[in-house]
N, C-alpha and C positions, 0 to 999 in steps of 0.2 A: 584434468586441464587444467593451468591457470585461467579465470577470468578475470576480468574487469566489465566496470559501468562507467561509458566515459558520460557526463554529465557538463551544463555550461562553464563551468567553473573547475570542475576536481575530474579525475581520474579514478573511480574507487577501486580499491583491489579488494574483487570477489573472495581473494582465497582464503580469508578469515570472514564469518558471519558478519555482519553487519546490521546493525539496530537500529530500525528509524521510530523515533519517538513522535508520539500522538498528538499535536496541538489543535484542539477544535475548537474554532472562535466564534459557535454557534449557542443559540438558547436550549438546544431541541435534542441533541447525540443522545442516543442511547444508552450512552455509561456516562459523560463527564457534562451534560449540556447547561451553557450558564455559568459553568465553573473556570473558566478563565476567557472569557469575554472581554472585549476591549484590549489597546494595544496593552495595556499596564497589568494586568491580571493575563494573554497570553505571552509576553515576552519573560513576564519573571516563572512561568510555569517551563518556557523553552530555555532558558538558565538554569533553572533544575535538572531537566529533562540530560541536558547535555550534560554538569556535575555527575549528576548518576551514571554518565558513561553512552549516550546516544551516539550516533555516528550521522545520524541523518536528522532532519525534522518534517514530518508533513503539517503541513498547514492546510486547513479545509472551513469554509464558511457556509458546509448545508449538508445539514444531515441523512444521509442515503440510510437511514434504520428501515424495518421491513414499515408500510404503509406511512413513511415519509409525505408530505408535499413537498415539490418542487420552491426552490428560493428565486427572486425576479432576480435577473441580472447586477442592477444597479447597488440590489440589495448585498447582494453576495460582494460585489465588487467594495462598497462600502463594511462590510464587515474584515476583506482581506488585505486589502491595500494598502493598509494603514500600519499594519501587523508585518507585510511582507518587506516592507519599506526600512525596519530597526532591525527584521531577521536576518536580512544579506546583510547586514553588516556584524556577523558573528562569524563573518568564516570558515563555516560549514556548509554543507548540501542541506541545500533549502529544496523542500518538493510543496508544489501543490495541487493541492484534492481538488479538481473541479472535473466538469465535461464540457463548461461552457468555452468554445475557443477565443472568447472576448477575453473570458477572462485568464484563459493561458496566456493572449498574448499580451497584454498588460506583464501580468506576472515575469514570464520572459525580457520583460522591457526593462524589467528590475534587476535583469540579472537573476532570477529565480532559475535554480538548477534542473529541476525533475518537473515532469506533469505526472501525476496521478489518475489513470481516467477510469473511472470505474464504468465507464461504455466503451471505452477501447477504443476512441476515435473515432466513433459514429454519425456522431454527429454533424450536421454539415457543419465545415469551415474547419471542424479538429484535424484530422488528419492532412490539412495544406499547413497549417500552422505548426507543425512538427514538420513535416519535411521543409519547409521553409528557414526553420530554424538550422546553423549548423551546427550545432551540438550538443546540444539541449540531450538529459536523457531522459526515458518514456516508459511508463509504464503501465501494459496494457491486461485487462480485467478481464474475464469473464463474469457476466450476465446475464444470466435467464430471465427475461419479462424488464420489468421496471422496479424502480424501490415501491412504487406507492401500488403493487398489486402482486409482487413476489414471492409475496407471504401466503398466496393463496391459488399458487399453480407452480408447485415442483416440475423440475426437468423429469421426461420420462425416458427410456433408454439405460443406453453403455455412457454414466456420468461421463468414467475417465477417458475415455475416447471424443466422446460426444462433444470437451472441455479444450482435447488436445484439436481437435481440429478448426475450433474455432477459434483456436489462438493462430493458427495456420496460418486462416484465412483471414485475420484482421492484420498480421504480421508483413502478408506477400504485399500488399500494395504499398507498403512503406520502404521493403527492400527494391523494390522495380525505382521506387522514385530516388534512390539512390543516400539510403539514409542506413547507417553504417547499423551493423547487426551489434556492436560496440554498444549501442546508445539503448537496446530494446531489453526490457524486463518484464517477465510474465508472472501476471500474479493469478491463480484459479479459483478466485472469487468465491471464499468459504461464508456462505449463509446468506448469497444473493440468488436467490431461486433454488436454492436445494433443500434438501432431507437432510434430516440429523445423517442419516446412514450414508448418504451420498459424499455426505462432508468426509467424515473418516475414510471414506474409499478413496476419496483423493490423498488423501495424508497417507495411505497405506501403499496407493498404486505413483508414487510421487514420482519414481522412475520413468514412468512412460510419458511424462510432461517433460524430460529433463532429454529424452532421448536427442533431440534436435537441437542442444548445444545452447536454449537461452537460459539465464541465470531466473531463479523461481523467488517471487514474493513471497510470501504467507504471512496472510490475517487475521490471525485464529484470536486474538487478544478480546477476551471478556464476552465472545461471541455465543447466542442462541444455543447453540450443540456444546456446548460446555454447557453449560447452565442444565439442558437434559438431562445428559451423563452425572453428571456429580450434583445434580438438585440444588445447586448456587443460584443466592441471585446475583444480579450481575455485579453490585459492587463487594460480591463475595467471590468473585471468580479467578483471583492473582492465581493461586498455585494449579488451577487448572489451565490457564491461558499460558505460564510457564513452563508446563509440562508436555503443552500443544508444540510454542517457539521451540524446545531443546528436541521433541520429535521430529519437527518439519526438517532443524537444520542437519539431525542425524539421519534423513532420507532424502539430503541432497540441497535442501534451500540454502541461500546465499544471503537474504535480505528478512528479517522478520520486523514486521509492524506490530508496535505494540504499545499501551499505556503503562504497564510495570515495568517502566526501562529498567532501575537498578536491580531488579530478581532477575531480571530476564539476562544483564550482563556477567550478574554473580552466575547463574545456570552455567552459563554458556562460556566460563570461565572454567568449567571443572571438565566440559566436555573438550575445550582448549587444549586442556593439560592432556586431556587423555589422549587426543590426535598428536599432538607433541611429543605424548613418550613412545609412541606405537612407529615412528618414523624409523 
């Protein structure tokens, strides 16, 4: 069945996988902290990701790596707003990676297309920000515990069932408020309060998350679980990251959020050729 993702300015066709390129304007992100800080550095990186084949840019001003401290609102605004002001001129879908409703509102007022929220709109005022907007896209992610303590307290029980139930629960109020299904994407939250085995169980059983017909975004890029199984440091995880993205797409994910855009796009071109030949 054909799927689309409605966003503020674009309707994204999800019949083919979409690659979301990561633009971290932070000093302390787990993989590339400090490399693209400031408007000039961030925009140079954003433009490179687009040349490499990214379909969407995801811009964030707060690291959510395990153990990371929360960033004050004003500091996050100062980091992201000047970058967003330039990024929306690129005429591609722009996503803001934030859980703060104040940042969401400022970004959406500037023309940003997507809110990508690790808290799945559970912060006060976040849900209302989305329901009040006429058409922005939203990605709801599962997270167990908080970025400050999630590495100390992994989930218990059936991870696939619990993640699916959580995503259904946080989606229901949006649908009840009149937010169109086509605006909503799910992310099962690799690395956010889950063990290595649980992360791979979610990948193996993605089909269970697809049964309710919300598109899936998979965010495996350079995550710790890939380091655990490969023995590679974070700056060496390009190949495992591409492999995980490809496996996620093969199992039904429609968007992959990645650092290594060119390599992911190249790998997906092979997958797409196989799909086209099978028709």
